[in-house]
C-alpha positions in Angstrom: -33.4 120.2 -165.1 -37.0 119.4 -165.5 -38.8 117.5 -162.9 -41.9 115.4 -163.8 -44.8 115.9 -161.4 -46.5 112.7 -162.4 -48.1 111.1 -159.4 -48.0 107.4 -159.2 -51.3 105.8 -158.2 -51.5 104.8 -154.6 -51.8 101.0 -154.3 -54.9 99.7 -152.6 -54.5 98.3 -149.1 -53.9 94.6 -148.9 -56.2 94.0 -146.0 -59.0 96.1 -144.7 -61.2 95.1 -141.7 -64.6 96.2 -142.9 -66.4 94.6 -140.0 -64.4 96.2 -137.2 -63.9 92.9 -135.5 -60.2 93.4 -135.1 -60.6 96.8 -133.4 -63.2 95.5 -131.1 -60.9 92.6 -130.2 -58.0 94.9 -129.4 -60.3 97.2 -127.4 -61.6 94.3 -125.4 -58.1 93.0 -124.6 -56.7 96.5 -124.2 -58.9 97.6 -121.3 -58.0 94.8 -118.9 -54.3 95.0 -119.8 -54.3 98.8 -119.1 -56.2 98.3 -115.8 -53.7 95.8 -114.6 -50.8 98.1 -115.7 -52.5 101.1 -113.8 -52.9 98.9 -110.7 -49.2 97.9 -110.8 -48.1 101.5 -111.4 -50.2 102.6 -108.4 -48.8 99.9 -106.2 -45.2 100.8 -107.2 -45.9 104.5 -106.6 -47.5 103.9 -103.2 -44.5 101.7 -102.2 -42.1 104.4 -103.0 -44.2 107.0 -101.2 -44.6 104.9 -98.1 -40.9 104.0 -97.9 -39.1 104.3 -94.5 -36.4 106.8 -94.6 -34.7 105.7 -91.3 -33.1 102.6 -92.8 -29.7 101.8 -91.3 -26.6 102.7 -93.3 -24.6 99.9 -94.8 -21.4 99.4 -92.9 -18.5 98.5 -95.2 -15.6 96.9 -93.3 -12.3 98.8 -93.6 -9.8 97.5 -96.1 -7.0 95.6 -94.5 -3.7 97.3 -94.7 -1.2 94.4 -95.1 1.1 93.2 -97.8 1.3 89.6 -98.8 4.5 87.9 -97.8 4.7 85.4 -100.7 3.0 85.2 -104.0 2.8 86.9 -107.4 1.8 90.2 -105.8 4.6 90.3 -103.2 7.2 93.1 -103.5 10.5 92.2 -105.0 12.7 93.5 -102.2 15.9 91.7 -101.3 
């Protein structure tokens, strides 16, 4: 088997931002978004660190131990 090592020409990019306007726009929008995200992450972290550990336990009522007298789930005893 012979393989051909012919390289196909790489197509030129369809759109190239020569002015750099798009990267500046993303940079201008990215900084405030990342600052807001960092503030939210710090607030969440501080709320987890400052959490009280002496919260009362949830009391679950005991399950009633009775059988229904009539109905579809009643036992079929005579």
